[in-house]
N, C-alpha and C positions, 0 to 999 in steps of 0.2 A: 504494500500500500504506500502511496505517496500523496501528500497534500501539497501545499504550495512551497514546502521547505524540504530540502534534501533530495537525493537522486531517487529515481524510480528503480526498484530492485526486482530482478528476475532471478529465479533459482530453480534448478532441476537438471535432469539428464538431457543431453541434446536431442531435441526433436522440436515440438512446439512448446514454447515457454510463454507463460502468462503472468501479468501483474495487474493490480487494480490501481486506479488513479482518481483522486478527488480533484476535479477541475471542471468548471462549467463549459459547455459548448464544445467538448472534445470531438464528439461524433460528427459534428458538422464539418470538421477539418479532415475527416478520415480519408477522403479521396486525394488529399494532398500530403498524406503522411508517409514517412519512411523512417527506418531505424538504421543506425550505423554503429558498428563496433570498430573504433579507430577510424581507418580510412575505408573500411569495407562495409558495403551496404548489405543488410540482411532483409529478406522479404519472403512472402508478402506480410506487410503490417496490417493487422486486422483490429479494428476499433469497434467496440459495442457498448452502447449506453445501457447501464443496468438501473440507473436511477436518475431521472431528470430533475426531480425536486431537490432543493438544497438540503444537505450537501450533495452535489452531483457526483455520481460514481460511474466510471467507465472501466471496461476490461480491455487491455491492450495485449496483443499476442503476435509473435512472429516465429518463424521456423529457423533453426540452426542446423547445419550439416551434422549428421549423426557421428561423424568422426572428429568433431570439435573436441580438442583435448580439455580435460578438467582444469579448472583454474578460475581466477577472477578477472573479468574483462570490463573495461570502461567504454562507454559510448554515449549516444544521445538519441532521443526521439524528436523528430521534427514533424509538427502538425501545423501546416500553414506557416504563420509567423511565430508560432509557439515552439520554443526549443526547451526540451526537458533532459537533463543529464540522467544517465542510467548506469547501473552496475549489474552485470550478469555473472552469477555464480554457477558455473557449469560443473555438475556432479559427474562422478565416474559412471559409466554404463558398460557393463561387461556382457558381451554377446558374441558367442562363437557358433558357427554352423558347420557341421560335419556332413559331407556327402560321399557316398550314400549314407543313409541314416542307420543302417543295420547290416549285419553279416550273418548268413546262414551257411554252415559248412558241415561236412561229414569228415570226421577224423578218427584216427586210432589213438588210444591212450598214449600220452607222451609225445604226440606229433608236434611238428613245427610247420606253420604255414605263413605265407606272405600275402598281403593284399594292399591295394592302393586306395587311399582316401584323399579328399580335398578339404582343407580347412579354410573357412572364410571368417575373417575377423570383422564383424559388423558393429563392434562397439567403438568406444573412444579411448580405450586404454590398451596397452600391450598385453598379449596373451603369452604366458610363459609355457614353453614346450620342453618337457623333461626328456632325457634320453631313455628312461625306462619307467614303466608303470606296472602295477599288478591289480587284478580284480578277481573276485570269486565267482564261480558258477555253481548253480544248484540244479538238481533234478527238478524239472518243472512239475512233477507230481509229488515231490518230497513233502510239502506242507500238508497236502490232503492225506497222504499216506500216514504221516506222523500223527495227525489228529485222529484218524480212523483207528489206528492201533492203540493210541493212548486211551481213547474213550471206550473201546471195546475190550480192552485187556481185563482179565479177571482179577478181582481184588485178591490181595495176598502178597506176602513177601514184604521186604523192607523198602522197595523202590516206590517212591511217590509218583503220582501221575505226571507232575511237572518234570521230574527227572527222566521218566520214560519218554516224554515228549521230546526233551532235549536230546536224548540218545538217538531217537528215531530220526530227528531232524539232521543230526550230524551225519547220519548215513547218506543223506541226499547231497552232501557237500562234494562237489567235483574237484576240489582243490583250487589252487591259484592259477590264473592265467598270467603269464609274464608277457608284457608288450614292450618291444623295443622300437624306437623311432629312427634309429640310424643316425641321429644328430646329437651333438652336444647340447647342453642346456642352452636354449635360445629363445628369442621372443618374436612374436608375430605382430607387426604393427597394425594399427587401425587401417582398414580398407585393404590390407594385404591378403593375397590368396596364396596358400602354400599347398603344393602337391606333395604327398608323402607316401612312401612305401613303409609299411609297418610289418613287423614279424610277431606272430602270436605263438607262444610256446605253452602247450596244454599239459596238464598234470597226468601222471600215470594213475591217479586216483579215479579217473573216469571209468565208468562201468560200461562195457559194450552192450548195445541194445537200448541204452537210455538216452534221453534228450535233456540237455542242460541249457540254462539261460543265465546271462549275466550282462554287465555293461562296463565298457572302458569309459572313464570319465576324464575329460579335459576341460579345465576352466568352467566347471559346473554344467558342461554339455555332455550328454551320454551318447555313446555309440553302442547300440544293442548287439549282442552276440548270442546266436543260438547254435548249439553244437549237438549234432547227432553222432553218437559214438558207434563205430563199427569195429569188427574184429571178433575173435572167439570170446564167448562169455566165460568168465572165470567162476570157479565154484565159490559159493558164498550164500548169503541170505537171499531168499527169494523176495523180490520186490512185490508189494501188493498193488 
């Protein structure tokens, strides 16, 4: 909010930023309005009257490029002959897109595979890319099976239901998947597109004949992985 004293303040992640202004007759100047940050003009400037009675209140908004770096920027709003100083506080906006969004593969326990992905940094801060990641995969029937066996088990013995459930759920764990990116720790700049070949190393804990699901996560963005395990079934507990 700004009255007749002090700069008009905008704050938020870069996209459309808005602020309210107490000043009479602002909307009548909207067709001659523009906003500047330093020497750069930002547009379009939209002005809407929210209250025409005193004290008059208008909402002013404009759009910043999504890759505008976080920080404090000074500028001005020009509405006809009216000039209003402004301060724009740009907040961080973390947004990464990975294409394709998922991977479906058939592998043997302990296998290594490579695949290509493309990373798009659509935010306004660098995305840190590590040389190695790990994530877990679980049998996609594991939770249902664990609940079924826990709830239908006959009472008796010292094992509590919660312990039985935890043991059954542990059986559905397919181990860790190790992801290597082939690069040293590096950063992807805003608006940068990075094509990457990654290697996934699966655990020998995978059971042939089962399907596992998990996700590789980079900068809060998930790349879903579904694994169907092939090969000879090992002797062991029969899955329900």
